[in-house]
C-alpha positions in Angstrom: -36.4 -14.9 55.2 -33.7 -12.6 53.6 -30.9 -13.3 51.1 -27.3 -12.1 51.2 -25.2 -12.0 47.9 -21.6 -12.9 47.0 -19.9 -13.2 43.6 -17.7 -16.0 42.4 -16.8 -17.8 39.3 -17.7 -21.4 38.8 -15.0 -23.8 37.6 -16.3 -26.4 35.1 -13.9 -29.1 34.3 -12.5 -28.7 30.8 -13.7 -25.1 30.5 -12.5 -21.7 31.4 -14.0 -20.2 34.6 -17.5 -18.7 34.0 -18.0 -15.4 35.6 -21.4 -13.9 36.2 -22.5 -10.9 34.1 -23.6 -7.6 35.7 -26.9 -7.3 33.9 -29.1 -8.4 36.8 -27.3 -5.9 39.0 -28.2 -3.2 36.5 -31.8 -4.2 36.5 -32.0 -4.6 40.3 -34.5 -7.5 40.1 -36.2 -8.1 43.4 -37.8 -11.4 44.6 -40.7 -11.5 47.2 -42.5 -14.6 48.5 -46.0 -14.5 50.1 -47.7 -17.3 52.0 -51.3 -18.2 51.4 -52.5 -15.4 53.7 -50.6 -12.8 51.7 -47.9 -12.3 54.4 -44.3 -11.6 53.3 -42.1 -14.6 54.1 -39.1 -13.9 51.8 -37.5 -10.5 51.0 -34.3 -10.0 49.0 -31.8 -7.2 49.4 -32.9 -5.9 45.9 -36.4 -5.6 47.4 -34.9 -3.2 50.0 -33.7 -0.9 47.1 -36.8 -1.3 45.0 -39.5 -0.7 47.6 -37.6 1.2 50.3 -38.4 -1.2 53.2 -35.9 -3.3 55.0 -36.4 -7.0 55.6 -37.2 -6.3 59.3 -39.9 -3.9 58.2 -41.4 -6.2 55.5 -41.2 -9.8 56.8 -44.5 -11.0 58.4 -46.5 -8.0 57.0 -49.4 -8.3 54.6 -47.9 -7.3 51.3 -51.1 -5.8 50.0 -51.5 -3.4 52.9 -47.8 -2.6 53.0 -47.2 -1.9 49.2 -50.6 -1.3 47.6 -52.7 1.9 47.5 -56.2 1.4 49.0 -57.9 2.0 45.7 -56.0 -0.9 44.1 -56.3 -3.3 47.0 -59.3 -5.2 45.7 -57.8 -5.8 42.3 -54.5 -7.0 43.8 -56.3 -9.4 46.2 -58.2 -10.8 43.3 -55.0 -11.4 41.2 -53.3 -13.0 44.2 -56.2 -15.4 44.8 -56.3 -16.4 41.1 -52.6 -17.2 41.0 -52.8 -19.3 44.2 -56.0 -21.1 43.1 -55.3 -21.7 39.4 -51.5 -21.9 39.4 -51.4 -19.6 36.3 -48.7 -17.0 36.2 -49.4 -13.3 35.9 -47.3 -10.7 34.3 -47.9 -7.0 34.1 -47.1 -3.5 35.5 -48.7 -2.2 38.6 -48.3 1.0 40.7 -46.6 0.3 44.1 -46.5 2.5 47.2 -42.9 3.2 48.1 -41.8 3.7 51.7 -41.2 7.4 51.0 -44.8 7.8 50.2 -44.4 8.0 46.5 -45.8 5.7 43.8 -43.5 3.7 41.6 -44.6 1.7 38.6 -43.3 -1.8 38.9 -43.3 -4.7 36.5 -44.1 -8.0 38.0 -43.9 -11.7 37.1 -46.1 -13.6 39.7 -46.3 -17.4 39.9 -47.4 -20.1 42.4 -44.9 -22.2 44.4 -45.6 -25.5 46.2 -43.5 -27.0 49.0 -43.1 -30.7 49.7 -46.2 -30.6 51.8 -48.4 -29.1 49.1 -48.6 -25.7 50.7 -49.0 -22.9 48.2 -46.9 -19.7 48.1 -46.8 -16.8 45.7 -43.5 -15.7 44.2 -43.3 -12.2 42.9 -40.3 -11.0 40.8 -40.3 -7.3 40.4 -38.3 -4.6 38.7 -38.7 -0.9 38.1 -40.9 -0.5 35.0 -39.2 2.7 33.8 -35.7 1.1 34.1 -36.9 -2.0 32.2 -38.4 0.2 29.5 -35.2 2.2 29.1 -33.1 -1.0 28.9 -35.6 -2.4 26.4 -35.3 0.7 24.3 -31.6 0.8 24.5 -31.4 -2.8 23.5 -33.7 -2.3 20.5 -31.7 0.8 19.5 -28.4 -1.1 19.8 -29.8 -4.1 17.9 -30.9 -1.8 15.1 -27.7 0.1 15.1 -25.6 -3.0 15.0 -27.6 -4.8 12.3 -28.5 -1.9 10.1 -25.5 0.4 10.5 -23.3 0.9 7.4 -20.4 0.9 9.8 -18.8 -2.4 10.5 -19.0 -3.3 14.2 -17.4 -6.2 16.1 -17.1 -7.2 19.7 -14.0 -9.1 20.8 -13.2 -10.9 24.1 -10.0 -10.0 26.0 -8.1 -12.6 23.9 -9.2 -10.7 20.8 -11.6 -13.5 19.6 -14.8 -12.4 17.9 -18.0 -12.5 20.0 -20.2 -10.5 17.7 -20.1 -9.2 14.1 -22.7 -7.1 12.3 -23.7 -7.5 8.7 -21.8 -4.4 7.6 -18.5 -6.0 8.7 -19.5 -9.2 6.8 -19.7 -7.1 3.7 -16.5 -5.2 4.4 -14.2 -8.2 4.9 -16.2 -10.7 2.9 -16.4 -13.2 5.7 -19.8 -14.5 7.0 -20.6 -13.6 10.6 -20.7 -17.2 11.8 -17.2 -17.7 10.3 -15.9 -14.9 12.6 -17.2 -16.1 15.9 -14.5 -17.7 18.0 -11.7 -16.8 15.6 -8.9 -14.5 16.4 -8.8 -11.0 14.9 -5.7 -11.7 12.8 -7.4 -14.6 11.0 -9.9 -12.3 9.2 -8.3 -8.9 8.9 -7.1 -8.2 5.3 -4.4 -5.8 6.5 -0.6 -6.4 6.2 -0.1 -4.5 9.5 -2.3 -6.8 11.6 0.4 -7.0 14.3 0.2 -3.2 14.7 -3.6 -3.4 15.0 -3.4 -6.2 17.6 -0.9 -4.2 19.6 -3.1 -1.2 19.6 -6.1 -3.2 20.7 -4.2 -4.7 23.6 -3.2 -1.2 24.6 -6.8 -0.1 24.6 -7.8 -3.1 26.7 -5.0 -2.2 29.2 -5.5 1.5 29.5 -9.1 2.0 28.6 -8.2 4.9 26.3 -10.1 4.7 23.0 -8.0 4.7 19.8 -9.9 6.6 17.1 -9.8 6.9 13.3 -6.8 4.6 12.5 -6.3 4.6 8.7 -5.5 1.2 7.1 -5.4 0.0 3.5 -5.8 -3.6 2.3 -7.6 -6.0 0.0 -10.5 -8.2 0.7 -11.3 -11.8 -0.5 -14.3 -10.5 -2.4 -12.2 -7.8 -4.3 -8.6 -9.0 -4.3 -7.5 -6.8 -7.2 -8.4 -3.4 -5.7 -7.1 -1.6 -2.7 -9.7 -0.6 -0.1 -9.3 1.7 2.8 -10.9 1.7 6.3 -11.0 3.9 9.3 -10.7 1.8 12.5 -11.6 2.8 16.0 -11.3 0.7 19.2 -13.0 1.0 22.6 -12.8 -1.0 25.8 -16.0 -2.6 27.1 -16.7 -2.9 30.8 -19.6 -4.1 32.9 -21.2 -1.8 35.6 -18.7 -3.1 38.1 -15.7 -2.1 35.9 -14.8 -5.6 34.8 -13.3 -5.7 31.3 -15.5 -7.6 28.9 -13.4 -7.1 25.9 -13.2 -4.5 23.1 -15.5 -3.1 20.5 -14.2 -2.2 17.0 -15.8 0.0 14.5 -14.8 -0.2 10.8 -15.8 2.6 8.4 -15.2 2.0 4.7 -13.4 5.1 3.4 -12.3 3.6 0.1 -13.9 6.4 -2.0 -12.3 9.0 0.1 -9.0 7.1 -0.1 -9.3 6.9 -3.9 -10.2 10.5 -4.2 -7.2 11.5 -2.1 -5.0 9.2 -4.0 -6.2 10.6 -7.3 -5.8 14.2 -6.0 -2.2 13.3 -4.9 -1.6 11.7 -8.2 -2.8 14.8 -10.0 -0.6 17.0 -7.9 2.4 14.8 -8.6 1.6 14.9 -12.3 1.3 18.6 -12.4 4.6 18.9 -10.5 6.1 16.5 -13.0 4.9 18.7 -15.9 6.2 21.8 -14.1 9.5 20.1 -13.5 9.7 19.1 -17.1 9.3 22.7 -18.2 12.6 23.6 -16.5 14.5 20.4 -17.0 13.7 19.3 -20.5 15.1 21.4 -23.4 17.9 23.1 -21.4 20.2 23.0 -24.4 20.1 22.9 -28.2 21.5 19.4 -28.3 19.1 16.7 -29.6 20.8 13.9 -27.5 20.8 16.0 -24.3 17.1 16.8 -24.7 16.2 13.2 -25.3 18.2 12.2 -22.2 16.4 14.9 -20.1 13.0 13.5 -21.3 14.0 10.0 -20.2 15.2 11.3 -16.8 12.0 13.1 -16.1 9.8 10.1 -16.8 11.7 7.8 -14.4 10.3 6.5 -12.1 7.1 8.5 -11.8 5.7 7.5 -15.2 7.6 4.3 -16.1 10.3 1.9 -15.0 12.0 1.7 -18.4 12.1 4.6 -20.8 13.5 4.9 -24.3 13.5 7.9 -26.7 13.9 6.9 -30.4 14.0 9.4 -33.3 13.3 8.7 -36.9 16.6 8.9 -38.7 15.1 10.9 -41.5 13.7 13.4 -39.0 17.0 13.7 -37.2 18.8 14.4 -40.5 16.0 17.0 -41.4 15.2 15.0 -44.5 11.7 14.8 -46.0 10.1 11.6 -44.9 7.8 9.6 -47.2 4.2 9.4 -46.2 3.5 6.8 -43.5 2.5 3.3 -44.7 2.7 -0.2 -43.3 6.4 -0.5 -44.0 9.4 -0.5 -41.7 11.0 2.6 -40.1 14.6 3.4 -39.3 15.0 4.7 -35.8 18.1 6.1 -34.0 18.1 5.5 -30.3 18.9 8.7 -28.4 18.2 7.9 -24.8 17.6 4.8 -22.6 16.9 4.9 -18.9 15.7 2.4 -16.2 14.6 3.1 -12.6 16.8 0.1 -11.5 19.0 -2.5 -13.1 17.0 -4.8 -15.4 17.5 -7.1 -18.3 15.0 -5.0 -20.2 17.9 -2.6 -21.0 19.6 -5.4 -22.9 16.5 -5.7 -25.1 16.6 -2.1 -26.0 18.8 -0.3 -28.6 21.8 1.5 -27.1 21.9 5.3 -27.6 23.4 6.1 -30.9 22.4 2.8 -32.5 20.3 2.6 -35.7 17.6 0.0 -35.7 14.9 -0.9 -38.2 11.5 -1.8 -36.8 9.1 -3.6 -39.1 5.7 -2.2 -39.8 3.9 -4.5 -37.4 5.9 -3.3 -34.4 4.0 -1.0 -32.0 6.5 1.8 -32.0 6.3 1.8 -35.9 2.5 1.9 -35.6 2.8 4.8 -33.2 4.8 7.0 -35.6 2.7 5.9 -38.6 -0.6 6.9 -37.0 0.8 9.8 -34.9 -1.3 8.4 -32.0 -0.4 6.8 -28.6 -0.3 3.0 -28.5 -1.4 1.7 -25.1 -1.2 -2.0 -24.0 -2.6 -2.1 -20.5 -1.9 -5.8 -19.9 1.1 -7.1 -22.0 0.8 -10.7 -23.3 3.3 -12.9 -25.2 1.9 -11.7 -28.5 2.3 -8.1 -27.4 5.9 -8.6 -26.4 6.7 -9.8 -29.9 5.3 -6.6 -31.3 7.2 -4.5 -28.8 10.6 -6.0 -29.2 12.8 -5.8 -32.3 13.7 -9.5 -32.2 12.6 -12.8 -30.6 15.7 -12.6 -28.3 14.7 -9.1 -27.2 11.1 -10.4 -26.6 12.4 -13.1 -24.2 14.5 -10.5 -22.3 11.4 -8.3 -21.9 9.5 -11.2 -20.6 12.2 -12.0 -18.1 12.3 -8.4 -17.0 8.5 -8.6 -16.1 7.2 -6.0 -18.6 3.5 -6.1 -17.9 2.3 -2.8 -19.4 3.4 -0.7 -22.4 2.9 2.8 -23.8 4.3 4.5 -26.8 3.7 8.2 -27.5 4.6 10.0 -30.6 7.0 13.0 -30.6 5.2 15.5 -32.7 6.4 19.1 -33.5 4.7 21.4 -36.0 2.6 18.5 -37.3 5.6 16.4 -38.0 6.2 13.1 -36.3 9.9 13.0 -35.1 9.9 9.7 -33.2 8.4 8.1 -30.1 8.7 8.0 -26.4 8.7 4.3 -25.4 7.5 3.5 -21.8 7.4 0.1 -20.0 6.4 -0.9 -16.5 8.1 -3.8 -14.7 8.2 -2.9 -11.0 5.2 -0.6 -10.7 2.3 -3.1 -10.5 -0.3 -0.6 -11.8 -0.9 -0.8 -15.6 -0.8 2.3 -17.7 -4.2 4.1 -18.0 -5.6 7.0 -19.9 -4.3 9.5 -17.4 -0.8 8.2 -18.1 -1.5 8.6 -21.8 -2.4 12.3 -21.2 0.7 12.9 -19.0 3.1 11.1 -21.4 1.6 13.0 -24.4 2.2 16.3 -22.6 5.8 15.5 -21.8 6.4 14.2 -25.3 4.9 17.3 -26.8 7.1 19.6 -24.8 10.2 17.5 -25.5 9.3 17.3 -29.2 9.4 21.1 -29.6 12.8 21.2 -28.0 14.1 18.3 -30.1 12.7 20.0 -33.2 14.5 23.3 -32.4 17.7 21.4 -31.6 17.7 19.3 -34.8 17.2 22.4 -37.0 19.7 24.4 -35.0 22.2 21.6 -35.3 21.5 21.4 -39.0 22.1 25.1 -39.5 25.2 24.9 -37.3 26.6 22.0 -39.3 25.9 23.9 -42.5 27.7 27.0 -41.2 30.6 24.9 -39.9 30.9 23.1 -43.2 30.9 26.5 -44.9 33.4 27.9 -42.6 35.8 25.0 -42.8 35.5 25.1 -46.6 36.6 28.8 -46.5 39.6 28.1 -44.3 42.9 27.5 -46.1 44.6 24.3 -46.8 48.1 25.5 -46.4 51.4 23.6 -46.6 53.0 23.0 -43.2 56.2 24.7 -44.5 56.7 28.0 -46.3 60.1 29.6 -47.1 61.7 30.2 -43.7 58.6 29.1 -41.7 57.1 26.0 -40.2 53.3 26.3 -39.7 50.5 24.6 -37.8 46.9 25.7 -37.4 43.6 24.8 -35.7 40.0 25.9 -35.9 37.7 24.9 -33.1 34.0 25.8 -33.1 32.3 26.9 -29.8 31.6 23.9 -27.6 28.7 25.3 -25.6 26.7 26.8 -28.3 25.0 25.5 -31.4 26.3 28.1 -33.8 29.7 28.7 -35.3 31.4 32.0 -35.2 33.3 34.0 -37.8 36.9 33.3 -36.7 39.4 32.6 -39.4 43.1 32.3 -40.2 45.0 32.4 -43.5 48.5 31.8 -44.8 49.2 33.7 -48.1 52.4 33.3 -50.1 53.8 36.6 -51.3 56.5 37.7 -53.8 60.1 37.4 -52.6 59.4 34.2 -50.6 57.5 36.3 -48.0 54.5 34.9 -46.2 51.4 36.8 -45.0 49.9 35.4 -41.7 46.3 36.5 -41.0 44.0 35.9 -38.0 40.6 37.5 -37.7 37.2 37.4 -35.9 33.9 38.5 -37.3 31.7 39.4 -34.3 28.6 37.3 -34.5 27.8 33.7 -35.3 25.9 31.5 -37.8 25.9 31.3 -41.5 26.0 35.1 -42.0 29.1 35.5 -39.9 30.8 32.6 -41.8 29.8 34.1 -45.1 31.2 37.5 -44.0 34.4 35.9 -42.9 34.7 34.3 -46.4 34.3 37.7 -48.1 36.9 39.3 -45.9 39.3 36.4 -46.4 38.9 36.7 -50.2 39.5 40.5 -50.0 42.5 40.0 -47.8 44.1 37.6 -50.4 43.4 40.1 -53.1 45.0 43.1 -51.3 47.9 40.9 -50.2 48.7 40.2 -53.9 49.1 44.0 -54.4 52.2 43.9 -52.2 50.7 46.5 -49.9 52.1 47.1 -46.3 50.0 45.6 -43.5 48.5 48.9 -42.4 47.3 49.6 -46.0 45.7 46.1 -46.3 43.7 46.8 -43.0 42.7 50.2 -44.3 41.1 48.6 -47.4 39.5 45.9 -45.4 38.1 48.5 -43.0 36.3 50.2 -46.0 34.8 46.9 -47.1 33.7 46.1 -43.6 31.9 49.4 -43.3 29.7 48.4 -46.2 28.8 45.2 -44.4 25.8 46.2 -42.2 26.0 45.5 -38.4 29.4 43.7 -38.5 32.5 44.6 -36.5 35.7 42.6 -37.2 39.1 42.3 -35.4 42.1 41.3 -37.5 45.8 40.9 -37.2 47.8 41.0 -40.5 51.5 40.1 -40.5 54.1 39.7 -43.3 57.3 37.7 -42.6 60.5 38.1 -44.8 62.7 35.1 -44.3 65.8 36.9 -45.6 65.7 40.0 -43.3 63.9 38.0 -40.5 61.6 40.9 -40.1 57.9 40.5 -39.4 55.7 43.6 -40.2 52.5 43.5 -38.2 49.3 45.7 -38.2 46.5 45.3 -35.6 42.8 46.1 -36.0 41.5 45.7 -32.4 42.8 42.1 -32.1 44.5 40.2 -29.4 48.3 40.8 -29.3 50.4 37.9 -30.7 52.7 35.9 -28.5 56.4 35.5 -29.3 58.6 32.8 -27.7 62.4 32.8 -28.0 64.5 29.7 -27.4 66.6 31.4 -24.9 64.2 34.0 -23.4 60.8 34.0 -21.7 57.8 34.3 -24.0 56.2 37.7 -24.3 53.2 39.4 -25.9 54.2 41.8 -28.7 53.5 45.4 -27.8 51.5 46.6 -30.8 49.2 49.7 -31.2 45.8 48.1 -30.6 44.1 49.9 -33.5 40.3 50.1 -34.0 38.3 47.1 -35.2 37.4 46.9 -38.9 34.1 48.5 -39.7 34.5 51.5 -37.4 35.8 53.6 -40.3 38.1 56.6 -40.6 40.7 55.3 -38.1 44.3 54.9 -39.4 46.3 51.7 -38.7 50.0 51.4 -37.9 52.6 48.9 -39.0 55.1 47.6 -36.4 58.2 45.7 -37.3 59.5 42.9 -35.1 62.7 41.0 -35.6 62.5 37.2 -35.3 65.5 35.0 -34.5 66.2 31.4 -35.5 63.7 29.1 -33.9 61.4 31.9 -32.6 57.7 30.9 -32.2 55.0 33.3 -33.2 51.5 32.6 -32.0 48.4 34.3 -33.5 45.0 33.5 -32.1 41.4 34.8 -31.6 39.9 35.9 -28.3 38.0 32.6 -27.9 41.3 31.0 -26.8 41.8 33.2 -23.8 38.6 35.0 -22.9 36.2 33.5 -20.3 33.3 34.8 -18.3 35.0 34.1 -15.0 38.7 35.2 -15.3 40.5 38.5 -15.9 42.0 38.7 -19.4 45.4 39.5 -18.1 45.5 36.3 -16.1 44.5 34.3 -19.1 47.1 35.9 -21.3 49.7 35.1 -18.7 48.5 31.5 -18.6 48.9 31.5 -22.4 52.6 32.4 -22.1 53.2 29.6 -19.6 52.3 27.1 -22.3 55.0 28.5 -24.6 57.9 27.6 -22.3 59.4 25.3 -25.0 59.5 26.9 -28.5 61.2 23.7 -29.8 58.2 21.6 -29.1 56.5 20.2 -32.3 54.0 22.7 -33.6 51.1 20.2 -33.7 51.7 19.4 -30.0 51.9 23.1 -29.2 48.5 23.6 -30.8 47.0 20.7 -28.9 48.6 21.9 -25.7 47.1 25.4 -26.0 43.6 24.2 -26.9 43.5 21.6 -24.2 45.0 23.8 -21.5 43.0 27.0 -22.2 39.7 25.8 -23.6 36.8 24.6 -21.5 33.6 22.7 -22.5 31.5 25.7 -21.4 33.3 28.1 -23.7 30.9 30.1 -25.8 33.2 31.3 -28.6 35.1 29.6 -31.4 38.9 29.7 -31.8 41.3 30.2 -34.7 44.9 29.4 -33.9 48.0 29.9 -36.2 51.5 29.0 -35.0 54.6 29.8 -37.0 58.2 29.0 -36.2 61.2 30.5 -38.1 63.6 28.1 -39.7 
């Protein structure tokens, strides 16, 4: 008897069709039945493959003589008789003679069969021993790999339902193996992008192309507060006939690598931030600008809300009492947020003065000179961060959950504090943030310290210079006067520009404009000495050229200083104006009925050169004429030719009858620019 095979699924009501597996085909298990005489009466197609004989060649033959070597014949006959007599099964491996003459080691399971008439038959189930041993080894290896591997492994059916989960995957996602089985993939994965993963798996099932090393980050139920990272790979599983069984997934926990990479990236960004701060913080000698730059650089990399507050005593360069537990007076210099937030309403606006009690954290920061870190902010902490209960409520509404205050220290002196809050960034401040904030604060503090002292010196020089400038009457005999002094707007030091109006005998008036080359207190002091000397020589009733000659000698005794000066004397009765020039800009003259012009004067050498004579030039002024004396800061720039600027000056003098105060404002607003690096002295006189 022979058997022919066909494959089909079996439909069981209420269940999906059950399809046969391919494992028996892989093992090629053969079945042979012998009658009581040992003749073959049943022979399967697998027996053809296993022993090499066809059914026609095997049926009716004595199995022992067909398949057994002579030396093993007696032992086989004895086993055969024992099985038929006792009915006990026998299992073991035995060498078989193949049709090709070779010997194959086969594994047998032999048992007795009885028909309805009580006749005995022997059933032998056989398979290649080497094949079974290899399959057994593979299964053992797979079992060990699956159960003991540190890599999470899962098998899913074509509908992406779990069929198998190893212990490693249990540990990875925190779900027991039995809780996986039968559930869909998306029910257990801790990833937010589970739709993407399912789509990738379905593509693998369709194409058969593996998808390797897919990087995903998520949180597990066993560790919900920390991010974990996994590398996922997907493979399609097929039986020997090519039927798709489902998919295998491997999950490798790469959290440590992820954290190391994250830390490395964080370190790179922090180094980049420090490098950026070295070029962006302290670009000017303005305290407010430096504080604003510090706040800008800290947003949003370091904090969501940043404030820079300076002790008012430090800002004024006053000696501050030794720290105690008392309150401190702060001036807010900068306030910045990464996005709109009510936390800004809780902070002091730039320019405001605010007193913080001794129990406030920012006060503690400047008292101790050490950072104050609150990783997790509670209600009690908010009350110590905010200035008032109302501000505390606003900070709570803004979602402030972490706080850091770092002192601004320069040359051992605490200047103020850098105040940092996190509202959007969910990660609390840590010690790395303390180090970074301290580095930024240290760099900014040096710039702020330089700026405050520079501003202090500048204010002192400006006060000195303004005190040395005259307080003249707007009218002298025959003249109406107006004047301005503007310090440089783009530098922190004042220059040595000055003007003067000196009454002389005979109702005459001396008009003086000068410029000491240089800046700072020394230049202002030199200007004061020259102004005093000019007044003294003017009282001697000397001609303008002689006055400049004496000033030149004095300037030569002042080391390293060169001065330009224009000295004019106006006589209201003769309407003559005598002018001498020492290297200064030419004055402008505007007539009511003619176009304004620059007076053509011998330029002369600057004061301090020595040994160069000066000339006096006489100009006649008509009624209502406008004479404009100025220093080079009004017209000189770094980007325009001086002739163009002088021509522009004349265009603003198109109406000599305009009020003199308006004329001064018009010239300054029209010719000056915020980036100008020189101060300006301006003196305007109109004949009456």
